[in-house]
C-alpha positions as a printed NumPy array, in Angstrom:
array([[ 19.137,  68.313, 119.849],
       [ 19.251,  66.165, 116.699],
       [ 21.449,  67.177, 113.785],
       [ 20.421,  66.251, 110.222],
       [ 22.793,  63.816, 108.553],
       [ 24.94 ,  65.249, 105.803],
       [ 24.225,  63.988, 102.274],
       [ 26.357,  61.025, 101.266],
       [ 29.138,  61.385,  98.727],
       [ 27.161,  59.15 ,  96.369],
       [ 24.082,  61.384,  96.574],
       [ 26.125,  64.523,  96.012],
       [ 27.896,  62.966,  93.02 ],
       [ 24.626,  61.77 ,  91.496],
       [ 23.003,  65.184,  92.008],
       [ 25.995,  66.958,  90.496],
       [ 25.999,  64.597,  87.531],
       [ 22.273,  65.142,  87.025],
       [ 22.726,  68.924,  86.936],
       [ 25.744,  68.58 ,  84.684],
       [ 23.825,  66.368,  82.222],
       [ 20.992,  68.868,  82.071],
       [ 18.285,  66.383,  83.111],
       [ 16.987,  68.452,  86.037],
       [ 15.547,  71.327,  84.03 ],
       [ 11.808,  71.985,  84.109],
       [  9.948,  69.699,  81.698],
       [  8.309,  71.797,  78.933],
       [  4.595,  71.484,  78.341],
       [  2.677,  72.085,  75.117],
       [ -1.091,  72.116,  75.81 ],
       [ -3.227,  70.746,  73.004],
       [ -0.264,  69.45 ,  70.974],
       [  1.206,  66.824,  73.298],
       [  4.914,  66.343,  73.747],
       [  4.702,  62.818,  72.31 ],
       [  3.45 ,  64.141,  68.957],
       [  6.361,  66.592,  68.704],
       [  8.897,  63.845,  69.366],
       [  7.01 ,  61.456,  67.1  ],
       [  6.915,  63.949,  64.231],
       [ 10.651,  64.554,  64.403],
       [ 11.427,  60.843,  64.59 ],
       [  9.06 ,  60.158,  61.686],
       [ 10.905,  62.657,  59.495],
       [ 14.236,  61.148,  60.537],
       [ 13.057,  57.58 ,  59.923],
       [ 11.766,  58.409,  56.436],
       [ 15.152,  59.848,  55.459],
       [ 17.15 ,  57.167,  57.284],
       [ 15.234,  54.257,  55.749],
       [ 15.618,  55.781,  52.291],
       [ 19.348,  56.158,  52.962],
       [ 19.71 ,  52.497,  53.941],
       [ 17.74 ,  51.382,  50.903],
       [ 19.583,  53.672,  48.473],
       [ 23.12 ,  52.673,  49.508],
       [ 22.151,  48.984,  49.532],
       [ 20.776,  49.305,  46.   ],
       [ 23.834,  51.301,  44.92 ],
       [ 26.298,  48.65 ,  46.091],
       [ 24.243,  45.763,  44.692],
       [ 23.781,  47.445,  41.313],
       [ 27.468,  48.31 ,  41.066],
       [ 28.277,  44.654,  41.651],
       [ 25.812,  43.641,  38.946],
       [ 27.313,  46.181,  36.549],
       [ 30.821,  44.974,  37.318],
       [ 29.856,  41.368,  36.57 ],
       [ 27.669,  42.   ,  33.517],
       [ 29.299,  45.108,  32.048],
       [ 25.897,  46.818,  31.976],
       [ 26.498,  50.571,  31.658],
       [ 22.97 ,  51.33 ,  32.875],
       [ 23.661,  49.441,  36.121],
       [ 26.766,  51.502,  36.797],
       [ 24.908,  54.731,  36.127],
       [ 22.101,  53.578,  38.421],
       [ 24.649,  52.824,  41.151],
       [ 26.192,  56.263,  40.883],
       [ 22.79 ,  58.004,  40.98 ],
       [ 21.633,  55.969,  44.01 ],
       [ 24.891,  56.683,  45.856],
       [ 24.546,  60.378,  45.082],
       [ 20.982,  60.473,  46.449],
       [ 22.213,  58.766,  49.624],
       [ 25.056,  61.282,  49.87 ],
       [ 22.659,  64.23 ,  49.6  ],
       [ 20.119,  62.825,  52.094],
       [ 22.648,  61.551,  54.645],
       [ 23.246,  64.799,  56.541],
       [ 19.582,  65.821,  56.542],
       [ 18.578,  62.508,  58.111],
       [ 21.26 ,  62.907,  60.785],
       [ 20.065,  66.461,  61.488],
       [ 16.5  ,  65.324,  62.121],
       [ 17.888,  62.571,  64.367],
       [ 19.674,  65.184,  66.486],
       [ 16.506,  67.301,  66.721],
       [ 14.508,  64.222,  67.733],
       [ 16.994,  63.142,  70.403],
       [ 17.226,  66.675,  71.838],
       [ 13.415,  66.809,  72.03 ],
       [ 13.39 ,  63.366,  73.649],
       [ 15.905,  64.489,  76.27 ],
       [ 13.864,  67.606,  77.006],
       [ 10.421,  65.974,  77.137],
       [ 11.173,  62.398,  78.237],
       [ 14.402,  62.779,  80.194],
       [ 13.849,  59.781,  82.447],
       [ 12.95 ,  57.563,  79.511],
       [ 15.992,  58.298,  77.381],
       [ 18.31 ,  58.465,  80.38 ],
       [ 17.205,  55.014,  81.547],
       [ 17.55 ,  53.48 ,  78.073],
       [ 20.968,  55.008,  77.409],
       [ 22.201,  53.768,  80.791],
       [ 21.026,  50.248,  79.935],
       [ 22.412,  50.252,  76.401],
       [ 25.355,  52.638,  76.611],
       [ 27.855,  50.327,  74.798],
       [ 25.3  ,  49.575,  72.055],
       [ 24.36 ,  53.244,  71.618],
       [ 28.016,  54.292,  71.63 ],
       [ 28.865,  51.724,  68.952],
       [ 25.867,  52.709,  66.8  ],
       [ 26.695,  56.413,  66.988],
       [ 30.412,  55.751,  66.588],
       [ 29.809,  54.039,  63.247],
       [ 29.21 ,  57.43 ,  61.664],
       [ 32.735,  58.557,  62.527],
       [ 33.932,  55.908,  60.088],
       [ 30.925,  55.934,  57.757],
       [ 30.906,  59.648,  56.888],
       [ 34.448,  59.87 ,  55.421],
       [ 34.015,  56.531,  53.623],
       [ 30.806,  57.846,  52.053],
       [ 32.549,  60.996,  50.823],
       [ 35.357,  58.872,  49.393],
       [ 32.934,  56.449,  47.747],
       [ 30.72 ,  59.107,  46.183],
       [ 33.629,  61.121,  44.784],
       [ 35.687,  58.214,  43.464],
       [ 33.372,  56.868,  40.749],
       [ 35.536,  56.391,  37.671],
       [ 38.706,  57.323,  39.58 ],
       [ 39.349,  53.99 ,  41.254],
       [ 39.655,  50.442,  40.021],
       [ 36.158,  49.081,  39.515],
       [ 36.582,  46.148,  41.874],
       [ 38.107,  48.286,  44.631],
       [ 35.342,  50.849,  44.276],
       [ 32.713,  48.123,  44.512],
       [ 34.318,  46.784,  47.704],
       [ 34.368,  50.303,  49.13 ],
       [ 30.651,  50.618,  48.36 ],
       [ 30.003,  47.306,  50.1  ],
       [ 31.793,  48.625,  53.203],
       [ 29.644,  51.775,  53.234],
       [ 26.455,  49.739,  52.769],
       [ 27.515,  47.249,  55.464],
       [ 28.195,  50.015,  58.002],
       [ 24.88 ,  51.718,  57.27 ],
       [ 22.993,  48.434,  57.626],
       [ 24.97 ,  47.582,  60.768],
       [ 23.462,  50.692,  62.343],
       [ 20.01 ,  49.229,  61.647],
       [ 21.112,  45.878,  63.103],
       [ 22.137,  47.627,  66.325],
       [ 19.244,  50.048,  66.665],
       [ 16.639,  47.317,  66.084],
       [ 18.017,  45.659,  69.222],
       [ 16.881,  48.693,  71.194],
       [ 13.582,  48.711,  69.291],
       [ 12.973,  45.075,  70.192],
       [ 13.7  ,  45.801,  73.864],
       [ 10.999,  48.496,  73.894],
       [  8.472,  45.806,  72.924],
       [  9.793,  42.784,  74.846],
       [ 12.062,  43.953,  77.672],
       [ 14.018,  41.388,  79.688],
       [ 15.966,  41.331,  82.942],
       [ 19.389,  41.523,  81.322],
       [ 19.617,  44.344,  78.81 ],
       [ 22.048,  42.74 ,  76.366],
       [ 20.474,  39.281,  76.507],
       [ 17.062,  40.807,  75.851],
       [ 18.365,  42.454,  72.674],
       [ 18.481,  38.995,  71.114],
       [ 14.96 ,  38.031,  72.19 ],
       [ 12.65 ,  36.121,  69.805],
       [ 11.191,  39.362,  68.393],
       [ 14.577,  40.698,  67.291],
       [ 15.288,  38.599,  64.199],
       [ 11.893,  38.887,  62.431],
       [ 11.745,  42.581,  63.315],
       [ 15.226,  43.117,  61.84 ],
       [ 14.522,  41.152,  58.645],
       [ 11.208,  42.951,  58.214],
       [ 12.891,  46.337,  58.469],
       [ 15.847,  45.539,  56.206],
       [ 13.568,  44.193,  53.468],
       [ 11.181,  47.111,  53.872],
       [ 13.958,  49.696,  53.544],
       [ 14.995,  48.327,  50.155],
       [ 11.447,  47.656,  48.984],
       [  9.829,  51.03 ,  49.44 ],
       [ 12.961,  52.888,  48.351],
       [ 13.028,  50.93 ,  45.077],
       [  9.327,  51.564,  44.418],
       [  9.718,  55.265,  45.165],
       [ 12.667,  55.41 ,  42.752],
       [ 10.563,  53.584,  40.149],
       [  7.965,  56.333,  40.333],
       [ 10.655,  59.015,  40.1  ],
       [ 12.292,  57.302,  37.108],
       [  9.051,  57.112,  35.161],
       [  8.435,  60.818,  35.746],
       [ 11.948,  61.659,  34.558],
       [ 11.472,  59.459,  31.474],
       [  8.137,  61.118,  30.716],
       [  9.64 ,  64.609,  30.899],
       [ 12.798,  63.764,  28.971],
       [ 13.066,  64.584,  25.251],
       [ 16.448,  62.891,  24.919],
       [ 16.124,  59.356,  23.582],
       [ 19.148,  57.982,  25.505],
       [ 17.936,  59.51 ,  28.773],
       [ 14.445,  58.201,  28.146],
       [ 15.685,  54.64 ,  27.633],
       [ 17.817,  54.704,  30.776],
       [ 15.018,  56.022,  32.978],
       [ 12.611,  53.426,  31.607],
       [ 15.179,  50.722,  32.37 ],
       [ 15.599,  52.099,  35.9  ],
       [ 11.83 ,  52.199,  36.434],
       [ 11.506,  48.573,  35.29 ],
       [ 14.348,  47.336,  37.503],
       [ 13.142,  49.262,  40.555],
       [  9.595,  47.966,  40.073],
       [ 10.802,  44.374,  40.143],
       [ 13.072,  44.861,  43.154],
       [ 10.311,  46.675,  45.03 ],
       [  7.661,  44.08 ,  44.247],
       [  9.899,  41.185,  45.337],
       [ 10.487,  42.942,  48.659],
       [  6.789,  43.775,  49.043],
       [  5.822,  40.148,  48.461],
       [  8.211,  39.078,  51.224],
       [  6.884,  41.608,  53.736],
       [  3.566,  39.857,  54.572],
       [  5.424,  36.581,  55.099],
       [  7.948,  38.081,  57.531],
       [  5.197,  40.2  ,  59.098],
       [  3.112,  37.1  ,  59.8  ],
       [  6.104,  35.451,  61.49 ],
       [  6.67 ,  38.589,  63.573],
       [  3.036,  38.727,  64.708],
       [  3.121,  35.006,  65.5  ],
       [  6.217,  35.508,  67.674],
       [  4.537,  38.423,  69.471],
       [  1.528,  36.212,  70.14 ],
       [  3.803,  33.671,  71.831],
       [  6.125,  35.964,  73.806],
       [  4.216,  39.231,  74.39 ],
       [  0.502,  38.512,  74.378],
       [ -0.504,  41.893,  75.822],
       [  1.263,  43.767,  73.036],
       [ -0.21 ,  41.354,  70.481],
       [ -3.744,  41.949,  71.79 ],
       [ -3.201,  45.69 ,  71.573],
       [ -1.831,  45.388,  68.051],
       [ -4.687,  43.33 ,  66.609],
       [ -7.393,  44.365,  69.062],
       [ -7.288,  47.992,  70.155],
       [ -5.479,  49.023,  66.993],
       [ -6.95 ,  46.36 ,  64.748],
       [ -8.483,  48.989,  62.459],
       [ -4.987,  50.379,  61.873],
       [ -3.836,  46.918,  60.832],
       [ -6.711,  46.66 ,  58.357],
       [ -5.771,  50.064,  56.944],
       [ -2.201,  48.791,  56.662],
       [ -3.38 ,  45.79 ,  54.66 ],
       [ -5.324,  48.138,  52.39 ],
       [ -2.115,  50.064,  51.677],
       [ -0.28 ,  46.826,  50.885],
       [ -3.194,  45.904,  48.615],
       [ -2.825,  49.183,  46.755],
       [  0.866,  48.411,  46.169],
       [  0.136,  44.907,  44.852],
       [ -2.731,  45.997,  42.588],
       [ -0.721,  48.983,  41.352],
       [  2.263,  46.701,  40.753],
       [  0.162,  44.395,  38.562],
       [ -1.129,  47.361,  36.563],
       [  2.418,  48.703,  36.163],
       [  3.683,  45.341,  34.892],
       [  0.925,  45.348,  32.298],
       [  1.611,  48.995,  31.484],
       [  5.145,  48.126,  30.36 ],
       [  3.558,  46.437,  27.352],
       [  0.879,  48.978,  26.63 ],
       [ -1.7  ,  48.399,  29.357],
       [ -4.209,  45.881,  30.702],
       [ -6.094,  45.61 ,  27.426],
       [ -3.168,  43.871,  25.779],
       [ -3.027,  40.908,  28.182],
       [ -5.84 ,  38.807,  29.583],
       [ -3.487,  37.297,  32.141],
       [ -2.648,  40.792,  33.422],
       [ -6.353,  41.549,  33.709],
       [ -6.985,  38.311,  35.591],
       [ -3.981,  38.857,  37.891],
       [ -5.111,  42.386,  38.739],
       [ -8.703,  41.319,  39.448],
       [ -7.672,  38.335,  41.585],
       [ -5.148,  40.438,  43.526],
       [ -7.765,  43.108,  44.194],
       [-10.335,  40.498,  45.235],
       [ -7.876,  38.776,  47.57 ],
       [ -6.932,  42.031,  49.274],
       [-10.59 ,  43.054,  49.643],
       [-11.189,  39.817,  51.546],
       [ -8.031,  40.392,  53.617],
       [ -9.202,  43.892,  54.542],
       [-12.764,  43.035,  55.591],
       [-13.55 ,  44.378,  59.087],
       [-13.789,  42.159,  62.168],
       [-17.582,  42.43 ,  62.082],
       [-17.475,  40.417,  58.842],
       [-14.392,  38.226,  59.407],
       [-15.478,  36.705,  62.706],
       [-13.03 ,  34.556,  64.76 ],
       [-14.449,  31.294,  63.412],
       [-13.586,  32.292,  59.821],
       [-10.417,  34.269,  60.571],
       [ -8.434,  32.03 ,  58.216],
       [-10.358,  33.601,  55.334],
       [ -8.378,  36.787,  55.825],
       [ -5.102,  34.917,  55.333],
       [ -6.525,  33.084,  52.308],
       [ -7.252,  36.418,  50.636],
       [ -3.798,  37.797,  51.409],
       [ -2.115,  34.606,  50.203],
       [ -4.107,  34.697,  46.951],
       [ -2.999,  38.286,  46.275],
       [  0.662,  37.499,  47.025],
       [  0.765,  34.295,  44.932],
       [ -0.996,  35.82 ,  41.913],
       [  1.227,  38.916,  41.962],
       [  4.317,  36.707,  42.272],
       [  3.188,  34.656,  39.257],
       [  2.601,  37.812,  37.224],
       [  6.014,  39.111,  38.217],
       [  7.729,  35.871,  37.161],
       [  5.99 ,  35.905,  33.785],
       [  6.898,  39.554,  33.17 ],
       [ 10.454,  39.27 ,  34.498],
       [ 12.029,  38.781,  31.073],
       [ 12.759,  42.243,  29.58 ],
       [ 12.125,  41.187,  25.977],
       [  9.112,  42.761,  24.343],
       [  8.981,  45.821,  26.59 ],
       [  7.722,  49.017,  25.036],
       [ 10.047,  51.829,  26.087],
       [  7.499,  54.341,  24.821],
       [  4.922,  52.91 ,  27.234],
       [  6.386,  55.11 ,  29.94 ],
       [  4.887,  58.098,  28.141],
       [  1.464,  56.524,  28.557],
       [ -0.846,  57.321,  31.439],
       [ -1.199,  53.77 ,  32.811],
       [  2.421,  53.02 ,  33.616],
       [  3.304,  56.496,  34.809],
       [  0.357,  56.914,  37.16 ],
       [  0.552,  53.389,  38.547],
       [  4.274,  53.66 ,  39.335],
       [  3.936,  57.073,  40.965],
       [  0.991,  55.815,  43.019],
       [  2.851,  52.668,  44.075],
       [  5.953,  54.687,  45.021],
       [  4.073,  57.155,  47.205],
       [  1.881,  54.496,  48.829],
       [  4.888,  52.288,  49.581],
       [  6.577,  55.122,  51.467],
       [  3.362,  55.835,  53.396],
       [  3.033,  52.123,  54.183],
       [  6.526,  51.901,  55.659],
       [  5.975,  54.921,  57.894],
       [  2.498,  53.776,  58.913],
       [  3.951,  50.42 ,  59.985],
       [  6.229,  52.222,  62.428],
       [  3.342,  54.363,  63.676],
       [  1.199,  51.297,  64.412],
       [  4.08 ,  49.569,  66.184],
       [  4.55 ,  52.562,  68.476],
       [  0.831,  53.003,  69.151],
       [  0.47 ,  49.359,  70.178],
       [  2.673,  50.044,  73.23 ],
       [ -0.18 ,  52.159,  74.56 ],
       [  0.821,  54.228,  77.584],
       [  4.225,  52.572,  77.789],
       [  7.603,  53.711,  76.509],
       [  9.111,  50.332,  77.405],
       [  6.162,  47.977,  77.167],
       [  5.015,  46.758,  80.568],
       [  7.938,  48.378,  82.402],
       [  8.26 ,  52.135,  81.871],
       [  5.13 ,  54.245,  81.344],
       [  5.011,  57.474,  79.363],
       [  4.158,  59.364,  82.551],
       [  7.246,  58.114,  84.373],
       [  9.402,  58.538,  81.256],
       [  8.293,  62.164,  81.101],
       [  9.914,  62.868,  84.469],
       [ 13.473,  63.806,  85.299],
       [ 16.261,  61.274,  85.009],
       [ 17.986,  60.495,  88.301],
       [ 21.155,  58.485,  87.644],
       [ 21.62 ,  55.454,  89.915],
       [ 24.191,  56.011,  92.65 ],
       [ 25.981,  52.852,  91.536],
       [ 27.041,  54.687,  88.382],
       [ 29.05 ,  57.222,  90.389],
       [ 31.309,  55.331,  92.844]])
């Protein structure tokens, strides 16, 4: 009579750990909604708040430094307002992150368990940053005017550096999801990592500044106090310029990123520009709306398009260039694909030239903010820039298709239960 072998100590330990970690519960199912959409919605809300937070604290530290060097009182007030907005949004963004991770654990236990096992030191460091960041943020926000200016500026730089360091770390995981390698930590620094990181850091500042420009022009329009009106107009002008500079850099870095993907992950590249090519065209249309709206806003600072033929020409050329860039594949065939890049380059160069010409603040009409042109264009640009940033992330995720980790871990297998390797429990 044969006797069944008793389970090994390793198997028992792994099973016990799995039960203890809560990864062996029944996977929930939501017919008609899809688990991926629930997780995606929560992450999208978190990302919107987190990206704004990164942009706001970066702007706050930079503007405080400018105010310290120049003595500009408006710059110091801007810094304090940006830091306060970051302070108020910080906890809400973290809350959505917790909801998203809990949903991910419940719906895609094997996926998150596998990734955390691979990147445990990186994840621990990224999460551990907030143990230091949170008290420093409270100190920074509540010490305006109570600390030596230089010391307070350095404190703000520390807060901004820690917040951006989180992005530096988490983009390593993001890059691995697109181009996984054999060694987890070596693959973090794959060719996709650097352009993806630069693209995200610039984007965080860019769309945050443009959104703040729209908010500032609304506050100036509603204000009946002359001093408040002048400050908000100044803030709208500064944010517009910061946002446009960042927006002009985005297509350049984006092109480099796509070129790298073409060389190192051709399947993902084909999905990005092939299966989801219409999404990319829609993305270019959103960028076009930002550039055209930015040209109109620059003209609106001096009363509108009618007052400047150069502004009219810049707006028309930018619009024409982006129309060419956004033509569908049925029109822009492979043999004339370069025409799409010619149109995009024309829009970027013309907008950059307009921005350089209008950079000097002399001759601005502070009352122009009460006009329809400037107010509507800045609000439109601010809202569209936020939508563009979120849509970029959506396209990037969709291009992975049925994979969680592209080419390695499918959504179906990620949806299963996480079974820890026995080697983790000696």
